[in-house]
N, C-alpha and C positions, 0 to 999 in steps of 0.2 A: 327590400334588401339593401345592403350598404352601397352607398355611392362610392365610386372610385375603385370598386372591385370588379374584375372581369367575371364572367360566369364560371370559368374554370377556378379562379381564385376563391369565389364564394363557396364552391363545392369543397375545395381543399381546406379552407378555414373552418367550415362547418364540420368536416371530418376530423380535423385536428381538435376542435372543441369537444367533439364526441369522445374521441380516444383519450384525451387528457382528462375529461370528466370521469371516465371509466377507471383510469389509472389512479386518479386522486381519491375517488370513492373507495377503491380497494385499499389504498395505503393510509388515508387519513380519515375516511368516513365522510358522511354528508355534511355534518355541522362544521367540520374543520376545513372543508373545501370551499373556498370563496371565489366569487367571480374575479376578483383581483388576481388571485393565484392562477386561475385558469388562463386569464388573458396574458399575464406575465409569462407563463410557461410556454404559450404558443406564439407570443410576440405580436399581440394586437392591443389596441387601445380599448379600455373598458367600454367606452361609448359604442364601439363596433359590436361588442357582445350583444347589445340590445337590438341590433338590426337582425340578428340571427334568432335570438330567443327573448321572450318577454320577461323571463325570470330564471333564476338558478334552478328552480323546481321544474320548469319546462324542459330544460336540458336533461336533468336527472331522470325525469319521467320518460323522455325519449330513449335514454340509455337503457333503462330497465325494460321497457317494452321491446326494444330491438333485441336485447339479449333473450327475452322470452321467445320472440319470433325465431331467432337462430336455433334455440333449443328445439322448437317444434319442427324446424327444417331438418335438424339432425335426426330426430325421431323418424320422420318420413323417409329420409335417406336410408337409415338402418333397416326400416321395414321393407323398403323396395329391394334392398340387397338380400334380405333374409325375411321373406314374408311368412313368419311363424312366431310362435310364442317365444322362441329363442332370440328372434330379432327384437322383440319387445325387451327381453332381458338385456341384450346388448345396448339398446337405446337408453334404458334406465341407468345402466352402468356409466354410460357416457354423460348423462345428465348429472349424475352424482359427481363425476369428475369435474364438471363445470361448476357445480356448487362449491367444491373444494377450492377451485380457482377464483371464484367470485363470491366470497362469503356474504356480501351485502344482499345477494339474491335469496338467501334462505333465513338469515337471522332477523326475521321480521318482528321479533319481540324486543330487540335491543332498543335502548333509548335513542340511539342515532337513527335507526330506521324509522321508529315511530315519529321522530321529529320530522323526517321527510314526508312520511305518509300523511301526517296531520296538516301539512301545507298544501296537499292536493285537494282538488274538488271531490265531492262525493262521487261524481260520475267517474273520475279518474281512478279512485280507490276501487269502485265496483268493477271497473274495466280490468284492473290488474287481477283481482280475484277471479273474475269470470274467465279471463284468458287462461289462467292456470287450470281451472275446472274443465273448460271446453277443450283445451289441449289434451288433457288426460282422457276425457271421454272420447274424443276423436281417435286417439290412439287405440282405444279398446274396441271401437266399432269398425273393425276391418273384416272384410268377408272371409278371410282365412283364419280368423280367431273365433273361438267359441268359449264363452265363460263357463266355468263350473259353479261359480258363485254369483250372487246378484251383483249388478253393476256398481251400486253404491258401496257395497262392501269391498269390491275389487279396487275402486278408486281410493277408498279409505286406507286399505292395507298398503297400497303402493305409496300413498302420501305419507303414511306413518313410517314406512321404510326409508323414504327419502329424508324425512325429518330427523332420522338418526344422526344426520350431519351436525345437528345442534350439540350433540353429546360427544363429538369427535375427540375433544381434548381429554375426556374422561375414559376413553376406551383403552383397554390393555393391549389390544392388537391394532394394527394399522387400520384406520377407518374404512378405507376403500376395500380392503380384504373382508372386513365384516359385512359391508353392504353387499359385495359380490356374493358372499356365502348365502346371505339371506335371500337375495333375488334368485340365485340358482336353485334354492330349495322351495321357495314360494311359487315360482313360475308354474310348476306342475300342479299345484293346488288351486291356482287361479284359473288356468286355461286347460282345455281338453287337449 
């Protein structure tokens, strides 16, 4: 870790880098966000950056995995509050809202996102995909939920519904309202 920083300063700088990366990724995209920009925006020297992260990609990877973890925690919280298929519906609606807030989370076919993904190791790419699948599977395998359809179909249907976010600019109605309608009507066909 950087010399000259107290433990508290290290935590604060790392959190600032994380928050700034998230904001810049949202506003400018991966390619247009530079280490220089991040360092300038939070007030550290570029050399200090490399004491925290080995590369820009390492920081971006940490951001996307942390957001995934936060989404899974949200799902768990919603299911604890409402242990039913309707709790699943509420959790999915909240995830969709996060996707609207963080477009880089879902637009995985954009040249900007592909540029980021292609810089990751094969293991990191697999981990991102696996996290998404495992998170969905974990949500479906609750003792209070019983599927009416096979698990693979349920995961695919829910993924397809979430992926409607990619067409949000082409929708005639407000995208969140469209998603909410779909989930409200699908939930009874997926779960008993």
